[in-house]
C-alpha positions in Angstrom: 0.1 0.0 -0.2 1.2 3.6 -0.7 2.4 5.5 2.1 -0.3 8.1 3.0 0.0 11.6 4.8 -2.3 12.2 7.5 -2.8 15.6 9.5 -4.3 16.2 12.6 -5.9 19.7 13.0 -7.9 21.5 15.6 -7.8 24.6 18.1 -6.4 24.9 21.5 -7.2 22.0 24.1 -8.9 19.6 21.6 -6.9 16.6 22.4 -4.4 16.4 19.6 -1.7 15.1 21.7 -3.5 12.3 23.2 -5.3 11.3 19.8 -2.1 11.6 17.7 -0.7 8.8 19.8 -3.9 6.7 19.4 -3.6 7.2 15.7 -0.2 6.1 15.5 -0.8 2.9 17.6 -3.7 2.1 15.3 -1.6 2.4 12.2 1.3 0.4 13.9 -1.1 -2.6 14.6 -2.1 -2.5 10.9 1.6 -2.9 10.0 2.5 0.4 8.9 5.7 2.1 9.4 4.8 5.5 10.8 6.5 8.9 11.3 5.0 11.0 14.1 5.9 14.8 13.5 4.5 18.3 14.1 4.2 21.9 12.7 5.5 24.2 12.9 8.6 22.2 13.7 9.9 18.5 12.8 13.3 19.6 11.9 16.1 21.4 13.9 15.7 24.6 12.2 12.0 24.3 12.1 12.0 23.7 15.7 14.1 27.0 16.4 11.4 28.9 14.3 8.6 27.2 16.3 10.4 28.4 19.6 10.3 32.0 18.2 6.7 31.9 17.2 5.5 30.7 20.6 7.6 32.8 22.9 5.7 35.6 24.2 8.9 37.4 25.4 9.9 38.2 21.8 9.4 41.6 20.0 5.9 41.9 18.5 5.7 39.5 15.5 4.2 41.2 12.4 1.4 39.3 10.9 3.3 38.9 7.5 6.5 37.7 9.3 4.6 35.2 11.3 2.7 33.8 8.1 6.5 33.5 6.3 7.9 32.1 9.3 5.1 29.3 9.2 5.9 28.6 5.7 9.6 28.6 6.0 9.4 26.0 8.8 7.0 24.0 6.5 9.4 24.1 3.6 12.2 22.6 5.9 9.8 20.1 7.3 8.5 19.0 3.8 12.0 18.7 2.3 14.0 17.1 5.1 11.2 14.9 6.9 7.6 14.4 5.2 8.6 13.9 1.5 11.5 11.6 2.3 9.6 9.5 4.6 6.7 9.0 2.1 9.2 8.3 -0.6 10.4 5.4 1.6 6.9 4.0 2.2 6.6 5.4 5.5 3.3 6.8 6.7 3.3 10.5 7.9 1.4 11.6 10.8 1.6 15.4 11.6 0.2 17.3 14.4 -1.0 20.4 12.2 -0.1 21.3 8.7 -1.2 23.9 6.3 -5.0 23.9 7.2 -3.7 25.4 10.5 -2.1 28.3 8.5 -5.5 28.9 6.9 -7.3 28.7 10.3 -5.0 30.7 12.4 -3.0 33.2 10.0 -6.1 33.3 7.7 -9.0 33.2 9.9 -7.7 34.4 13.4 -5.3 37.2 11.7 -7.7 38.0 8.8 -4.6 37.5 6.5 -5.2 37.4 2.5 -6.2 33.8 1.7 -4.8 34.4 -1.9 -1.4 34.9 -0.5 -1.7 31.7 1.6 -2.9 29.7 -1.4 0.1 31.0 -3.3 2.4 30.1 -0.5 0.9 26.6 -0.1 1.3 26.2 -4.1 4.9 27.3 -3.8 6.1 25.6 -1.0 4.2 22.3 -1.4 3.7 21.8 -5.1 1.1 19.1 -5.3 1.6 17.8 -1.7 -1.4 17.7 0.5 -2.5 15.2 3.3 -4.5 12.3 2.1 -6.6 12.6 5.3 -7.2 15.4 7.9 -8.9 14.8 10.9 -10.3 17.9 12.5 -10.8 17.6 16.2 -13.5 20.2 17.0 -14.8 21.2 20.4 -16.4 24.5 21.8 -14.0 27.1 22.5 -14.6 27.4 26.2 -13.9 23.7 26.9 -10.9 23.6 24.6 -9.4 26.7 26.6 -10.0 25.6 29.8 -8.1 22.5 28.9 -5.3 24.3 27.6 -5.1 26.5 30.8 -5.0 23.1 32.9 -1.8 22.2 31.1 0.1 25.2 32.5 1.5 28.4 31.0 0.0 29.4 27.8 2.1 30.3 24.9 2.0 33.3 22.7 -1.1 31.7 20.4 -3.0 30.3 23.4 -2.9 33.7 25.2 -5.0 35.2 22.1 -8.6 36.6 22.9 -11.6 34.5 22.6 -12.7 36.4 19.2 -9.6 35.0 17.8 -10.1 31.5 18.5 -13.9 32.1 17.2 -12.4 32.9 14.0 -9.9 30.0 14.1 -12.7 27.5 14.8 -14.9 29.1 12.1 -12.1 29.0 9.4 -11.5 25.3 10.1 -15.1 24.4 9.8 -15.4 26.3 6.7 -12.5 24.4 5.4 -13.9 21.3 6.0 -17.1 22.0 4.2 -15.3 22.9 1.2 -13.0 19.7 1.3 -15.3 17.1 2.9 -13.5 14.1 1.1 -10.1 15.1 2.8 -11.3 16.9 6.2 -13.2 14.8 8.5 -14.6 16.6 11.5 -14.4 14.8 14.9 -16.6 15.9 17.9 -13.8 16.3 20.3 -16.4 17.8 22.8 -17.6 14.1 23.7 -15.7 11.5 26.1 -12.4 10.1 24.8 -13.8 6.7 23.7 -16.2 8.2 21.6 -13.7 10.5 20.0 -11.4 7.7 19.2 -14.3 5.5 17.9 -15.0 8.2 15.2 -11.4 8.5 14.5 -11.2 4.7 14.0 -14.0 4.8 11.4 -12.2 7.6 9.4 -8.8 5.7 9.3 -10.5 2.4 8.4 -11.9 4.1 5.4 -8.3 5.5 4.4 -6.5 2.2 5.1 -9.2 0.0 3.0 -9.4 2.6 0.2 
């Protein structure tokens, strides 16, 4: 079976960390080699960019700078991690990918979607996830979970309106790409969340 590229998306506190390990274990149980990675990050340089993006103590980051940093990290990630793994027949499972840029920089920051689309095509060519699982939960639930984890990073410290725009953008993306993006109700008990995930993965594996 050709290696597949799966991304896991969602706002703050929706359970991506817990469920990405669950997805990894399911794929391994099916006999797949799996590479677990994240965005921004995944390489030494991309992780340094991530640290700058999340650090609240840095100087104020211009919105255009933030967008370009995201794609700079993504370019490194694709070249050195994602594409080599797929070429070797290894399934790639990424905690966030370009849909996050559309949601956070496009929706949250209100940046020009046309610019994001241009950068996506320039950096990725025809590379897109085969399946994107969008974990969706009410914002108040997600933010309470995020606060319970500890100190909030630069993105987690945004106002509620920002997260409302992010969530709306994610759900709009799901409506425009229903074959690829599957919405999972992350506000329900974990066993039900993972039951939904398992169904979507089975469709991909048996495709």
